[in-house]
C-alpha positions, 0 to 999 in steps of 0.5 A: 357577365351580361349575355356574352356575344363572342369572345376574344381570347389571348393568343400571348401570355406574360410571366412577371418576375418582379410580381411573381405572376402571370399577365393575360387578356381578352376582348368580350362582345356582348348585347350591352358592350365591349370589354376589355379582360385583364387577369392577373395569376399570382404564382403564391396564391396559386402554389398556396392557397389553393381553395377546394374548386381547384384541387385538381390544378396541379396537372396543369402547372409546369415542373416550375409552379407556374401556372402555363395552361391558360385561357380566358373564358371568365364562365362557370362553364369551364372545361379543364381547358378553359377554367377559372382560378378563383383561388388566384385570379385577379380580374380587371375589366375595362368597357372599350368602344369597338372590340380590336383583334389584340394577339400579343401584347407586352410588360415592362417593369411596371406596365402592362402595354396592349395595342389596340388596333383599328382592326375591329370585331364588327359583329355583322360580318359575323353573322353573315359569316357563319351563315356563310359559312366565313371565316374569323377574318371575315369577321374584322374590318379595318379602320384605320382610314378613320382611326388610330392605334391606341396604346393602352397601359395597365399598372402591374401593381394595382390593375388600374388603367394609367393612359390611353395614348394615340399614334396613327394606325399600324397593325401588328401580330407580335410585340417583341420588347418593351422597358422603361427609361431608366432616367424617366420611368414615366417613359417606355419604350415599345419595340414592335413588329409592325405593318401598315395595315392586315395585307398579311392577313389575306395573304396567309390564307393556304391556297395563297401560301400554296401559289406562292402568292406573298407579296407584301412581306412582313413587318418591320421593327419600329419602336414606339416611346410613350410619355405618360406625362404628356400622353404622347407617343414619338417614333424615334426613328420616323422617315428616317427613309424614303417610303417604298414598298406596300408598307411604306410607313412602316419601311420609313419608320423602321430601325432596321430596314428588313422584314421579318416574322417571329421575332425572339429575345434573349429572355433574361432581357425582357422588360429590359433594354436590349441589343439583340433580335432573332427572327424569321425573315419574310421578304416579298414574294419569299415565304419565310425564307431565312432567320436573321439576327439584328442588333438594335443599336447599329440598326442592321442585320448582323447575321443571317443563316438560308439554305435553298428552297427550306422555311425556318420556324421561330427561332428561339434563343437558348442562353449559355448557362455559365454566360455573363449577363453583359454578353446578351448573345452568348448561347444557341438557337434552335429552330426547326427547319422544314425542307420543301424538296425532301418533304422533312424537316430538321432540327438547326443549331445555330451559334447565336453570335456568329450565326454558324450551324453547329448541328442538325437533325434530321427527322423521318417526318416534316412537321408543319410550319406554324405561327410559332414554334411548337415542342415535341 
């Protein structure tokens, strides 16, 4: 690799059950250009075709033999948490003009969908930040006034780029789900928790959270329909309501006009048409204050759990073992709740259909809020 200045590693990885492989990605800034690396790690190759170089990797895999400990440093100077598994990794490298912030992505049945938002890494800002003691966010510049967001589509079969489709600018942390039109596989539906711009990033500084300064709130559920034949993107719900609020465009184009973050769905429906989203509500002025259930078919919030002076973590859906496939919400919701008054946390179990509380278990300590749920 050309002399590398900086690497923007993936925060999320995805597992393709159809092809039995894990997918990750990262952006690289070098003296000779910027690159987007996409890696494909085969489950079968990883578990059966290990080389002598990979003889200690058994300690990195999960109980079901899926590769679970992954970062994207492709260099040879690797340690336990930064390794290239040569026997099982396929690397696809794409040049791109601007290295951008890319926290998550999604896969459909046949494609990897990446969002290149115009929140770009700036080398000058990075150097200045290092000298002046700045933060990571100081290294990025929002260029949404002059540049679009791009959807980059990669084939899961070949690793080749299929399309790069522009859309008016928006900011996002999280994809929710992607799937292909059952009548036209060249049409991809992508659901995203979207913001108009990265205002939220600056509101997550700890000094602002301590002052309860959270004026803009969370993102909105927006649906993008990508057409690979025409290389176009449309929003079926565009201008569904009059713009309002700081993220007025996202509000106007949202499927459900509720602000939220940390969305999850029934994992059996990943890459497939689905109905229900479970998330943490994030209203302006109130940081992560309730658990909600959204119905993308009826376009409404259908359930709510809230309790005064509490902050929920990411809601995890667990399907009932004997649930029928067509009953998507037959299961439970797990979340860790921070009790701000008593300064301790409790584990919460909800009926995923009704959001009725089934159980809670108090912990002797408080568990810090995180951007995602933690396993203890």
